C-alpha positions in Angstrom: 4.9 5.3 13.1 6.8 5.9 9.9 6.6 4.1 6.7 7.8 4.6 3.3 5.2 4.8 0.4 6.3 5.1 -3.1 9.5 6.2 -2.1 8.6 9.0 0.3 8.4 9.1 4.1 5.0 9.0 5.7 3.9 9.0 9.3 0.7 7.2 10.3 -1.0 7.3 13.7 -2.1 4.0 13.8 -1.2 0.4 12.4 -3.2 -0.3 9.3 -3.4 -2.9 6.9 -2.5 -2.8 3.0 -6.4 -2.3 2.2 -6.9 0.4 4.4 -3.9 2.3 3.1 -4.9 1.8 -0.5 -8.5 2.8 0.5 -7.1 6.0 2.5 -5.0 7.1 -0.4 -8.6 7.1 -2.6 -7.6 4.4 -4.8 -9.8 1.7 -6.1 -8.3 -1.8 -5.1 -9.0 -3.5 -8.5 -6.9 -0.8 -10.3 -3.6 -1.1 -8.3 -0.8 -3.4 -7.6 0.6 -3.2 -4.1 4.4 -4.1 -3.4 5.1 -4.7 0.5 8.8 -4.8 1.3 9.9 -5.8 -1.9 7.4 -8.3 -2.5 4.2 -8.2 -4.7 1.3 -8.9 -2.6 -1.9 -10.6 -3.7 -5.3 -8.7 -2.9 -6.6 -11.5 -1.1 -3.8 -10.9 1.6 -4.2 -7.1 1.9 -6.2 -7.2 4.9 -4.1 -9.5 6.7 -0.8 -7.7 6.2 -0.6 -4.8 8.8 2.1 -2.4 8.3 4.9 -2.0 11.0 7.4 0.5 11.5 10.0 1.2 8.4 7.9 -1.0 6.1 8.2 0.0 2.5 4.9 0.1 0.2 5.0 0.6 -3.6 1.4 1.2 -5.1 1.1 1.1 -9.0 -1.8 2.3 -10.7 -3.0 0.9 -14.2 -3.5 3.7 -16.5 -5.3 3.1 -19.9 -5.3 5.4 -22.7 -4.8 5.3 -26.6 
């Protein structure tokens, strides 16, 4: 199945939900925001949103510094 993550095409073997995708990328859920098909999603919904063919996901990380 093909999806787009941060503007790049990716293939995944089986359907995953947004939480599984974030964790598979090695990201900390509390440090990112996820946009799914052009809508910002609440972390409480990540486990119930299963990715489908041609879905688009943007994952934005918070970076601190000074």
